[in-house]
C-alpha positions in Angstrom: 0.1 -0.1 -0.1 1.4 3.4 -1.1 1.6 6.1 1.7 0.1 9.5 1.2 2.7 12.3 0.4 2.3 13.8 3.8 2.8 10.5 5.5 5.9 9.8 3.4 7.3 13.3 4.4 6.7 12.5 8.1 8.4 9.2 7.9 11.3 10.8 5.8 11.6 13.6 8.4 11.7 11.2 11.3 14.6 9.2 9.7 16.6 12.5 9.2 16.2 13.6 12.8 16.7 10.4 14.6 19.2 10.3 17.5 20.0 14.1 17.2 19.7 14.4 13.3 23.4 14.9 12.6 24.6 13.9 9.0 28.1 14.4 7.8 29.7 14.6 4.3 33.4 14.3 3.9 34.2 15.7 0.4 36.6 13.8 -1.8 37.8 17.2 -3.4 41.0 18.1 -1.6 40.8 21.6 -3.0 37.6 22.4 -0.9 38.2 24.5 2.1 36.0 22.3 4.3 36.9 18.9 5.7 33.4 18.1 6.3 29.8 19.5 5.7 27.3 18.9 8.4 23.5 18.8 8.2 21.4 18.9 11.4 17.7 18.2 11.6 14.9 18.5 14.1 11.3 17.6 13.7 9.0 20.5 15.2 5.4 20.7 15.9 3.0 20.5 13.0 5.2 18.2 11.0 7.8 21.0 10.2 11.4 20.0 9.7 13.9 22.6 10.8 17.6 22.2 10.0 21.1 23.6 9.3 23.9 23.2 6.9 27.1 23.9 8.2 30.9 23.5 7.2 33.7 22.5 9.1 36.8 23.9 8.0 40.1 22.2 8.0 41.3 24.5 10.8 38.4 23.4 13.0 36.1 26.2 12.6 32.3 25.5 12.0 30.5 27.9 9.8 26.7 28.0 9.3 25.8 28.2 5.6 22.1 27.7 5.6 19.0 27.3 7.8 16.2 25.2 6.4 12.6 24.7 6.9 10.1 22.3 5.4 6.5 22.1 6.2 3.1 21.3 4.9 1.4 24.2 3.1 -2.4 23.2 3.4 -3.6 25.9 1.1 -1.5 24.2 -1.8 -1.5 20.7 -0.3 2.3 20.7 -0.8 5.5 20.4 1.2 7.1 23.8 1.1 10.8 24.2 1.2 12.8 27.2 2.2 16.5 27.9 2.9 18.1 31.0 4.1 21.6 32.1 4.9 24.3 34.8 4.4 24.8 33.4 0.8 21.1 34.0 -0.2 17.9 32.1 0.1 15.9 29.5 -1.8 12.1 28.5 -2.0 10.4 25.7 -3.6 8.5 22.4 -3.0 9.6 18.9 -1.8 7.9 15.7 -3.2 8.0 12.4 -1.4 7.5 9.5 -3.8 8.1 7.2 -0.8 9.3 7.3 2.9 13.0 6.9 1.6 13.1 9.5 -1.0 12.8 13.4 -1.2 12.8 15.5 -4.5 13.2 19.1 -3.8 12.7 21.6 -6.7 13.6 25.2 -5.6 14.9 28.6 -6.9 18.1 29.7 -5.3 18.6 33.5 -5.1 22.2 34.5 -4.2 23.1 37.5 -2.2 24.7 39.1 -5.3 21.3 38.8 -7.0 21.8 35.9 -9.4 19.3 33.1 -9.5 19.3 29.4 -10.4 16.8 26.6 -10.4 18.0 23.6 -8.5 16.7 20.0 -8.2 18.0 17.9 -5.1 17.1 14.3 -4.7 17.8 12.9 -1.2 17.6 9.0 -1.0 18.2 6.8 2.1 20.5 4.0 1.0 20.1 2.4 4.5 19.4 3.8 8.1 22.9 5.5 8.2 23.5 6.6 4.7 21.9 9.2 2.6 22.8 10.1 -1.0 22.1 13.5 -2.6 22.1 13.9 -6.3 21.7 17.7 -7.4 21.2 19.4 -10.6 21.3 23.2 -11.6 19.4 24.4 -14.6 21.7 26.1 -17.2 19.9 28.9 -18.8 22.0 29.0 -21.9 21.8 25.4 -23.0 18.2 25.0 -21.3 19.4 21.7 -19.8 19.9 20.4 -16.2 23.5 20.0 -15.4 24.5 17.2 -12.9 26.5 18.3 -9.8 28.7 16.0 -7.8 26.9 13.5 -5.6 27.3 13.9 -1.9 27.1 10.8 0.5 26.1 11.7 4.1 26.7 9.3 6.9 25.0 9.4 10.4 26.4 9.7 13.9 30.0 11.3 13.4 31.6 13.4 15.9 32.7 16.8 14.3 34.5 19.5 16.4 32.2 22.5 16.9 
């Protein structure tokens, strides 16, 4: 039996926030100034997911990039996605084909005024691994451009 979209969202959110909701991605690219990226999630009242995306620099500093909120928009019967930070903001919608997958479509507006359309797919590979596949729409070619995948793992200790 297939769950309703909101039930899929609730189940997905519960998996994200389990045991404190911290997920870590260690980039393979050694030219990146950050040794790790961290996502932290908490399920709030009313089926709202609240979160942060941070970077842990190689020198040990932790920097907040984004705050995230996802919630049910009853008027549109959709899951609304918003992201805010010093680098800009994003808004759009998330879709949950099942309890293990979230597809977010959003417009990112950077602090310098440039805008991009993004599609991110987050899929639980198991209880402790989450795969992110991202694409950015290229206005010139009118095609979606694949970005590097990110594998997030659960339960890592990162200096704060």
